N, C-alpha and C positions, 0 to 999 in steps of 0.2 A: 504493500500500500504506500509505503514511503517512496518507492521508486515511481509508482503511478502518480503520486502528487507532484513529484519533482518534474516528471516528463510530460504528463497528460493534462494537467490542470491549468497550464499557462494560457492555453487558447480559450478555455472556458472562462477564466477570471479576467482575461485580458492582460496585457503587459503591465508590469508594475511601473508606476510613475516614479521617477527619481526624486528623492527628497531634496529640497533646496539646499544648496551649499552655503557656507558661511558668507561668501562674497555676495551671492544673489540676495540673501536675506538682509545683509547690511545695506546693500544698494536700495532695496525696497523700503527699509526703515528710514533711510536718509531722505529719499525722495518723497516720502509720505509726511514728513515733518512740516508743521506750520511755520517754523522759524528757519531762516537761512543758516546754513552750516558749512564751514570749510575747516580743513585740518592741515597742519604742517608737520613735517618730520623734524628731527633735531637740527637739520641744516636750514630750515625755513622753506623747504620746497612744498608746494601745495600737493596734498595727497588725496583729498576728498572735496567734493563740490556738489551740493544738492540742487534740486530744481528751484527751490525758493530763492537760493542765492542767484541762480540764473535769471529768475523773474525780476529781482530787484536791480541787478547790475547789468543784465543783458549778455553776460559772458557764459557760454555753455561749459559743461564739465570737460569736454574735449579740449576747449581752448584754455581752461584754467589749470587742470591737473598737470603737474610736471613743471610748472613755472617756478622759478626761484623767487618767492616772495611776491609782493604786490607792485613793486617798483615798475613804473613806466606803463602800466596797463590799468590796474584797479586803484592805484594811488598816484598822485602827482609825484614826479621824481624828487621835487624839493621836500616833500613830506614823507617819502618812503622810509628813510632811515629811522625817523622818530616813530612812525606807525609800527614798523616791523619790530623795532626794539621793544616797544610796549607789549606787543602781542607775544613775542617769544619769551619775554620776561616771566610770563605766566607759568613756564615750565619749572621754574625754581621758586615760585611763590605758593604759599599754602592756600587752599580753597579756590574760589573763583575771583576773577578780576574784571571789573566793569569799566569800560572806557567809551568815549564817543569819538568817532572819526568821520572825516569827509572822504568818501570813496568816489571813484570815477566810474561812470557807466560806459558801456561799449560805444554809445553814440556821442560820448564826450561830455555828458552832463555830470553834475555832482549831486550826491545824495548823502545826507547826514544820517549815520547809523549809530545805534547803541550796541556795543558788543559785550558778551560775557565769555571770558577765556579761562581755560583751565588746562593743567598738564595732562598728557596721556602717558601712562606709565607702562613699561614692559613687564615681562614675567619676573624679572629680577627686582622689580620695584623702583627702578631708576627711570627718570623721565626720558621718553623717546620721541616726544613731539608735543604739540599743543592743538586743542580744538577750539574753534571760535564760533559761537552762535550769535547772529546779529539780526536786527530788524530796523526798519526805518524809524527814526526818532518820533515822528509825528504819530505813527501807529502805536508806538509804545506809550507815548503820552496820552493818546486816546484811551488805551487800555487802563492806564493808571487813573485817569480821570473817571472812567466808568467804575472802577473798583472803589475809588475814594467817594464817589457819589453814592454808591450802594451802601458803603459803611456809614456815611453821614445820615442817610435816610433811616437806616435801621438802628441808629444810636441817638441822634440829636434832633431829628425832625420834630417840628411843633404840631404835626398832624399824624394821624394813625397810618401806619404802613403795614400791610399784611400780604405775605406771599402765600397764595392759596394753590395747592397742587391740583392735578387733574381730577382727583377724587373729591374736590371741594373741601379739603381740610387744611387748616393753617400749617404751613411748613416753616415760615420765618415770621416773627412778630416783633415790631419795635416797642420801645418802652411806653410810648404814648398810647398805642393801640392796646397794649396789655392793661393799662390803667382804665381805659374806656370800656374794655370788655370784662373788667372785674376779676382778672386772673393773672397769675404769674406768666412770664413769657414761655417758660418750658411747659407749664401745665396746659397751655393752649395748643401745643403742637400735636397734630394728628387727631384732634378732638372734633367730632362733627359739629357744625355750626348750630344745629338744633339743641345741643347741650349747653350752648353759650347764650343764645338769644331765645327769649320766650315769645317775642313778637317780631314780625318783619323778616323771619328767616326764609320763608318761601319766596318773597320778593328778591331777597339778596341772592339766594341760590339760583333763581331764574336768571338774574343778571349775570352771574358768574358763568353759568352754562352757555348763555348767549355769547359772551365774550370769547369763550373757548372755541365756539363753533364759527362765529362770524367776525370776531375782532372787536376792537374797542369802540364804544359808542361815541357819537360826535360831540357830546357835551356831558358834564357831570349830572348825576341824578341825585335827587333828595329822597331819602328813605327814613321813615319813622320806625324805630326799633325799640325794643325793651330788653335790657340785659337781665338774665336770670340772677337774682340776688339770693342771699342766704335766708331771707324772710321778708314778709311785708309785700306790699303791692309794688311791682317793678315800675320804675319811672321811665316814661316814654321819652326818647331822645330823637332829634332829627340830625342825621348825618349826611352831609353833602359828599357824595362818593364819586371817585373817578376810577376807571378800570383800564388796564393794559394787558394785552395778551403777550405772554412771554414764550419765545421760541428758542430752540437751541441754535447757536451760531455755528456749531460744528457739523450739523447734519445737512446733507444735500437737499432733502425735502424738509419743509417746515414741520418740526416736531414740537407740539405744545408742551411746555414745561409747567404751565399753570397760568395764574392770573395775578398781576400786581394790583392790589386793592388799596387805594389811598382815600382816606376820609377825614373830614373835619366836622366837629360838633357845631352846628348852627342853630341849636334849639332856641336860644334866647332871641336871636335875630328873627327866626321864623315865627316865634310866638308874638314878638312885637309887631311884625308885619301882619300877622293874622288879626291881632287885636285892633290894629289901625284900620284894616279893611272892614272888620266887624263894626267898629265904631262909625265908619263912614256909612255903611249900609243901614245901620239902625237910625242914624240921624236923618237919612233920606226917608226911611219909613215913617218916622215921626212927622216929617214935613208933609209927606203925601197924605198921611192919616188926618192931619190938621186941615188940609185943603178939602179932603173928601167929607169930613165931618161938618165943615162949615156950610156945605151944600145941603145938609139934611134938615128938613123942617122939624122932624120929631127928635127931641133931645135923646130919647132912649135909643133910637136908631144911630145917632151920632156916637153914643157910647159903644155900641156893638161894632160899628165901623172902626173905631180906634183899635179894638181888640183884633179884628180881622187883619189889619195891617201889621199889628205887633206879632202875630203868630208866625209870620213868614220867617223861616230860618231860626226860629226861637223856641217854639213849643208845638205840641200836637193838639192840645185841648186847652180851653179856657172856660172858667166859670165865674159868674158874678153873683155874690150873695150880699144882700142889703139888710141893714138893721131895721127892724120894725118894733114899735113900742109893745111891750107885753109885761105881764106880772109873773114872777117877781123881778125879771130883768128882760131887756130887749132880746129878741130872737133874730137869728139869721134866716133869711128867706131867699130862695133861689129866684133871681131876677132874669138871668140870661145864661145860656150855655151853648157850647158847640156840640154837635152830635157825638154820642158815646161811641159809635163805631168808627166808620171811615171819617177822616177829617172833613170839615165843612164849615160854613159861615156861622158866626155866633148869632143866635136868635133869641128874642125875648121868651121867657118861660110862660107867658100868658097871664091871665088874671087870677088864677087859683091862689098864687102866693102862699104855698104851703111851707111851713117852717122845715128847715133841714135839721134832722136829729143827728148831730155830730157826736161821736164818742168823746169821752173825757180825754183831754190832752191832744185833741185834734188840732192840726196846724192852723186852720181857719179861725176858730175862736181865740187861739193863742195870739194870732196876728192882731185881732181887734183889741184884746186886753193889753198887749204890749205897745200898740200903736207903732208897729214896726214890722219889717219883713221877717218871714219864717221860712226856712228851707227844710225839706224832709226827703228821705230817699229809702227805698227798699234795699239799697246796696247791692251786694253780689248774691242775693238770695236766689234759690232755684225758681224756675218759671212758675210752678204751682204756688210756692210760698209768696212770690211777688204778686200773683193774682189775688190771693187771699188778703194780702196787705192792702191792695188798692180797693177791693170791694168793702173791706171793713171801714174804710174812710169815705165810702160812697163816691168813689171816683171810677172812671172807666177802667175795666179790668186790665187793659194794656199799660196802665200808668205805672211807672217805676220811680220817677223823680217829680217832686212838687215844689212850687214856690208861691207863697201867699204874700200879697202886698196890700196894705191897708188903703182904703178909699177915704180920703179926707178932703173937705172943702169948707171954706169960711170957718175954720176952727172946729168943725164937727166931724166925727167919724161916721161915715155913711155905710160902710160895709167892708167887704174884702173881695179882691180878685185873685183867683187861683190859676196858675199856669201849670200844665202837666206835660211831662215828657215820657216817651216810651223807652224800651230797652235799647233801641238803636241810637239814642242820643246820650251824651254825657250828663252827669248830674249838674245842677245849677251852681254857678260860682258867684262870688261877690259882685263881679261886674254885671252878671245877669240880674241880680237883685236891684242894682242901680237903674238898669234899663226898665225893669218891671215897675219901679217906683215912679219913673217918668211917665210911663203909660198910665199907671193908676191915677196920677194927678189929673190927667186929661179926661179919663173916664169919670172920675169923681165930679169934675166940673160939669160934665154933661148930665150926670145923674142928679146933681143938685138943681140944675136948670129944669129937669123933668119933675122935680119934687119927690124923688124917690130916696128912701133911706133916711137915717138920722133920727 
């Protein structure tokens, strides 16, 4: 069988390909380098010259190898002695030696290069020559600038910088981003974004996926997010974010390395902008309401018109309860209301004027007693509990947040107006109470003119 394998299997398996020899392997390695490389023997004769050296200077390996030094072809004759002396001195110097030289190209031009030279030692440990790797100075400076910029961004930048890998997980995080995300830099690495953000993660991951597939968007995007905290309600923040697709400079085809995500917290500026826009809109609504109410012959209609304009962008429902004399104390009677189901115009309750039996501690009677606004909310209660909360207070079952403002005119308390919001809106803030009080003063003037309440 041994003989058969030796004589009969060559045709079946095909001729064995010779393994590359040391010279072929060395030539392939040298020509595949990104840096230009040449080497000299102990006498200064060029022994190696790769393709990158040919690209930079124009001299081919056939033209360069075998020449005694650079004099007269790669270096001006006047500079040759100094250049060769500094290069060959690396044979007797420890480590690598860095220099900058002006070399001459084949077409007569000059190019400034930065070189790194080191001794080549033989089997006996003695120097037998020197190798020199070199690149154009401007290319080296560009590389150093890129590295310096990268280090500065990930150390000292005043905005968040996160390198997200192709799996949408943080790979590198700077100090600013780590503080914003509420974790240490190393703790964030490799962690899914859903474990870091409680709100806004879907929008962010969608943006990152788009950048990986399509490239960077034409402008920054503003995203509202909430960082997972150790306890309590997470605070929503607005981050103005820019994205860059990162590709490998070493691959022939673009290979995505991930996404560079840069962001800056613009929450305060965004809130100020939103508050200003809200204030402008509400001022315009008050102006429109005043003009519309002035055209109403019936003062009660003028009161409900004021509420119709106030509800836009502010609340889902509104109720007007007026005080009527009774023993032992005045009672609140429903005077007007919006429909309990779908939103609609505020309409008078008719002539029945039945008293509203509010539970003890209800916000509406509290508002009358305090002569000031009262806010109430079901908070984060489950849907069924929120429904029970609203029905117990005789409000539409979809109500989750309430704001009561007192109705006063000519020094008298006429009643209370209640604004109600559903779960889709946020709870009432102090700025909302100020707006409600402005509306209430106009509604109270109309009610006073109609002789209602008090």
